[in-house]
Steps between C-alpha positions, in 0.01 A plus 500: 500500500726431207442140384189399309381139464211326328368228736222328302515392135446208262660360186355307209754227571341387826165681540216411265381862509846649441572677171862613536821304538732562791741678268228735375401585855862560603562743214182696579579540870858599431377775268241605759774566756445201729789354697354152482205266463367192679348242267189340653347265244180313585579179685318172457197598707431784261509591132821318420628431150673183621348160425400359839537143370878529460743363761556741788860601429421559134212722603728700728762536224234634265350724766834670563548586130317833529728618778813359336416669170464835679814441709713437192389828345520684831862395546577627151337841534558571869160423655469299823267201453373286787266200528160468661170328421126553537284223642121486481253338739133593462560825318718635781857507371836532672842618387781281633853635522819323606463145366781352291473270203673224697251537783205477263641193324529326837151590626227380263257515791505880473246476221246381758584715801213659687532874553630442853749237385615733225580779746671266745705319239602814313616650830689182577672531162599859573234675291187710543143521370300803381130480412456637150211740425297396807178683400500415131195319363481316168232301320666169584501581874218403735585778748778721635708320763747697712774281644691722741556200730698328225734770373765747612335797331273604218530648154325833556528619141476304177450685173285214364242575771219749525601801716227399748671163553832666577341767720343231715827307525693812593249599768504150644879504501506825694232386744675169572857634479587254225806496278385637164654458156405600146539335162378520143380141448651557158421239236602694190770765476497787439225633728415868546568546874681213673475479879756367747682560826767757579775384734774684686766244411567303186413132526789258462274193514136404550596427861555874547140566395372223728686653791352845431149353510550281806675778692233751394755742363406808300337422165391782272204437271572612144143576391313810378411732788128478429489119493358455848238776473151382412265795467196469723603164647221307319335216686609161369242288325471127566788439262729697729402334828816355653570204727786456741662157512519383860776282646327191359485658152122542525315809383373750756326822404711813537337754726707785361504514123764780512289724285546822695797733543405536868 
């Protein structure tokens, strides 16, 4: 495994919660020894910095600024920079890879896709979908919703999560034989220990990464060794109770909370 990539990050140019520009992120990851980064700013269903009242194409132009800012600096310093986005539904969020700016300009309906439509249309466009931090819970969320029916894999490690959240995701990924990725969810560079994926071959395009995910090729998780160990496997409280989204995107209680190593 010789090529290291960040797969989940946000800029202040397109995400309301972002604190770093694309250029600042690019310089940090270059210095940290990464081969490349994938910019995944919050799309219009989430914490976007883009005025939703603007015309669609103007919104897309503004949304792409975070990636384009990073790409310009990446080209200058020798860091690969690719485009992605993060879309939110009811607290369950998904990383989309493989869409082009031209595609997005021509498909304003994508803002209102259901989860199933999103997966089908992204596949049709040649991309893939990963559920971000599937067991994360935040104050603005009603409950944890796991959407394995609407993605091609899960983000098993996210350094913005609690270790318990990642441990549960990792155990679920192993139990269900899911594609698993890792990312930092970085909003402000530098960060102490960035996460990411380690790949056997250098990416020449985002399509290469999509193909690795869809073909279930080898993906190394660049995370601390102890990340998935939760001492004593504590029982989740009500806040940690998770629901599985069924084929109709309705909540069903998960029988296995993936709390145990066994």
